C-alpha positions in Angstrom: 14.4 -3.0 -244.5 17.5 -1.3 -245.7 20.7 -2.9 -244.1 24.3 -1.7 -244.4 27.1 -4.1 -243.9 30.8 -2.7 -243.6 33.3 -5.2 -244.9 37.1 -5.0 -244.5 40.0 -6.5 -246.5 42.4 -8.4 -244.3 45.4 -10.7 -244.9 44.6 -14.4 -245.0 45.7 -16.1 -241.7 48.3 -18.2 -243.6 50.1 -15.3 -244.8 53.8 -14.6 -243.8 53.8 -11.3 -241.9 56.6 -8.8 -242.4 57.0 -5.0 -242.0 58.7 -2.2 -244.0 59.6 1.5 -243.5 61.2 0.9 -240.2 58.5 -1.4 -239.0 55.7 1.1 -239.5 54.0 -0.5 -242.4 52.7 -3.9 -243.2 54.5 -5.6 -246.2 51.7 -6.5 -248.6 54.0 -8.2 -251.3 52.9 -11.8 -251.8 50.2 -11.5 -249.4 46.7 -13.1 -250.0 44.0 -10.8 -249.0 40.5 -11.8 -248.1 37.1 -10.4 -246.8 37.2 -10.2 -243.0 35.6 -13.5 -241.8 33.3 -12.0 -239.1 32.1 -9.5 -241.8 31.5 -12.2 -244.3 30.3 -15.3 -242.4 28.1 -13.5 -239.8 27.3 -9.9 -240.5 26.8 -10.1 -244.4 25.1 -13.5 -244.3 22.5 -12.4 -241.6 21.8 -9.2 -243.4 20.9 -11.3 -246.4 18.8 -13.6 -244.4 16.8 -10.8 -243.0 16.3 -9.3 -246.6 15.2 -12.6 -247.9 12.6 -12.8 -244.9 11.5 -9.2 -244.6 12.3 -7.8 -248.1 14.4 -4.7 -248.7 18.1 -4.2 -249.7 21.6 -5.0 -248.5 24.3 -2.6 -249.2 28.0 -3.5 -248.6 30.4 -0.6 -247.8 34.2 -0.6 -247.8 36.5 2.1 -247.0 39.6 1.5 -249.0 41.4 1.9 -252.4 40.5 0.4 -255.8 42.4 -2.9 -255.0 39.7 -3.6 -252.4 37.1 -4.1 -255.2 37.8 -7.8 -255.5 36.5 -8.5 -252.1 33.5 -6.0 -252.5 32.6 -7.9 -255.6 32.6 -11.1 -253.5 30.2 -9.5 -251.2 27.9 -8.8 -254.1 28.3 -12.4 -255.3 27.3 -13.8 -251.8 24.1 -11.7 -252.1 24.5 -8.0 -251.4 22.4 -5.9 -253.7 24.7 -3.0 -254.2 28.0 -1.7 -252.8 29.8 1.5 -252.1 33.5 2.0 -251.8 34.7 5.2 -250.1 38.1 6.2 -251.8 40.5 6.4 -248.8 43.4 4.4 -247.4 42.5 4.6 -243.8 45.0 4.4 -241.1 43.0 3.9 -238.0 39.5 2.7 -236.9 38.1 6.2 -236.3 38.6 7.2 -240.0 36.7 4.0 -241.0 33.9 4.6 -238.8 33.5 8.3 -239.7 33.3 7.5 -243.4 30.8 4.6 -242.8 28.8 7.0 -240.5 28.7 9.8 -243.1 27.2 7.5 -245.7 24.7 6.0 -243.3 23.5 9.4 -242.3 21.9 10.1 -245.8 21.3 6.5 -246.8 17.9 5.8 -245.2 19.3 2.7 -243.3 17.4 0.8 -240.7 20.2 -1.4 -239.6 23.9 -1.6 -239.7 25.6 -5.0 -239.2 29.3 -5.3 -238.5 31.5 -8.1 -237.6 32.6 -7.9 -234.1 36.3 -7.1 -235.2 38.8 -7.5 -238.0 41.3 -10.4 -237.8 44.3 -8.2 -238.5 44.1 -5.5 -235.8 41.4 -7.0 -233.5 40.6 -3.6 -232.3 36.9 -4.1 -231.8 36.3 -0.4 -232.3 34.4 0.4 -235.6 31.0 -0.7 -234.6 30.8 1.4 -231.5 32.3 4.4 -233.1 29.7 4.2 -235.9 26.9 4.1 -233.4 28.3 7.0 -231.4 28.7 9.1 -234.6 25.1 8.5 -235.6 23.7 8.5 -232.1 22.0 5.0 -232.8 21.4 2.1 -230.3 24.2 -0.6 -230.4 24.6 -4.0 -229.3 27.9 -5.9 -229.4 28.8 -9.6 -229.6 25.3 -10.6 -230.8 24.8 -14.2 -231.6 21.1 -14.1 -232.5 19.2 -11.3 -234.2 15.5 -10.9 -235.1 13.7 -7.9 -236.4 10.0 -7.3 -235.8 8.7 -4.0 -237.3 10.7 -1.0 -235.7 12.3 -3.4 -233.1 15.2 -5.8 -233.2 15.9 -8.6 -230.6 19.5 -9.2 -230.0 20.8 -11.9 -228.1 24.3 -12.2 -226.8 26.2 -14.5 -224.4 26.9 -13.3 -221.0 28.6 -15.0 -217.9 26.5 -17.9 -216.9 23.9 -17.4 -219.7 22.5 -15.3 -222.5 20.9 -11.8 -222.5 18.2 -10.7 -225.1 17.8 -7.0 -225.6 15.0 -5.2 -227.4 16.2 -2.2 -229.2 14.5 0.4 -231.4 15.9 0.8 -235.0 17.9 2.3 -236.4 20.7 0.5 -234.7 24.2 -1.0 -235.0 24.8 -4.7 -234.4 28.3 -6.1 -234.0 28.0 -9.8 -235.0 29.8 -12.8 -233.5 29.8 -16.5 -234.2 26.4 -18.3 -234.4 24.6 -15.3 -235.9 24.6 -17.0 -239.3 26.1 -19.8 -241.3 28.6 -18.8 -244.0 27.4 -18.8 -247.7 29.7 -19.7 -250.5 29.1 -17.8 -253.9 27.6 -19.8 -256.5 28.1 -19.4 -260.2 24.8 -17.3 -260.5 25.9 -15.0 -257.8 29.4 -14.6 -259.3 27.9 -13.7 -262.7 25.5 -11.3 -261.2 28.2 -9.5 -259.1 29.7 -8.3 -262.4 26.7 -6.1 -263.1 25.6 -5.1 -259.7 26.2 -1.4 -258.9 29.5 -0.6 -257.1 29.7 3.2 -256.4 32.9 4.9 -255.6 32.5 8.0 -253.4 35.1 10.6 -252.1 36.0 10.6 -248.5 34.4 13.3 -246.4 37.4 13.6 -244.0 41.0 12.3 -243.5 41.1 13.0 -239.7 42.7 10.3 -237.7 43.1 9.9 -233.9 46.1 7.5 -233.9 49.3 6.8 -235.5 51.5 3.6 -235.7 54.8 3.9 -233.9 55.9 0.4 -234.8 54.9 -3.2 -235.5 56.6 -6.1 -233.8 56.4 -9.8 -234.4 55.7 -12.1 -231.4 58.5 -14.2 -230.0 58.9 -17.5 -231.7 57.3 -20.4 -230.1 59.6 -22.5 -228.0 60.2 -26.0 -229.0 57.6 -28.5 -227.6 58.9 -31.7 -225.9 56.5 -34.6 -225.8 56.8 -36.7 -222.5 55.3 -40.1 -222.2 52.5 -40.3 -219.6 54.3 -43.0 -217.7 57.5 -40.9 -217.3 56.3 -38.7 -214.5 60.0 -38.2 -213.4 61.1 -36.8 -216.6 58.2 -34.3 -216.7 59.0 -33.1 -213.2 62.7 -32.7 -213.9 61.9 -30.7 -217.2 59.4 -28.5 -215.4 62.0 -27.9 -212.5 65.1 -27.4 -214.6 64.0 -26.1 -217.9 60.7 -24.4 -217.6 61.5 -23.4 -214.0 57.9 -23.4 -212.9 58.3 -25.6 -210.0 
């Protein structure tokens, strides 16, 4: 079983967000970057669990520049066997998907597991684009995954219940919560990560389908007023005069 896990570098959720170049670029100064949580906690961890159960290899792949290698090394410390960095500063999801698919075509992979989305753009696009490029089966929002021979059983939540799909490998799985429990790198893993292979490859294409016109920050949250449960009259007055919802 050979599994490919795409990982992304994203800003920590506590970072202060600002933009430069006429609001067309994210300002990275003094920003703490982390591995995208759904890639780390669910996709990578479940891939490692499957390898431990079935044997094989887990490869982490990142499309980005050299400063991404810190989070790639973390993936190796958690348990990925090897890693690949595609040397490209991507500007949209299509570029990322094309590069990952290009690597996967010649990599002999049985399975690709991605996080459902990144926490910065929340576009939910890369997994589907990879599958389309490879012409592989794909299932999104998977919360349980088992592999039996050349078949995989993928379970996801639907309205009013759950749905389990049997798919033929190779396939792309987009992971969501409950697929696996996060792993914290231990000292042995951290030390081993220093010597595990991290291969840098040139990008195959720089084509992109979108461009950023501008970023905008959300409006500041309005001040919250706390009203005693016993003071219904004051609550009604505020809803009528200030909130203007009644």
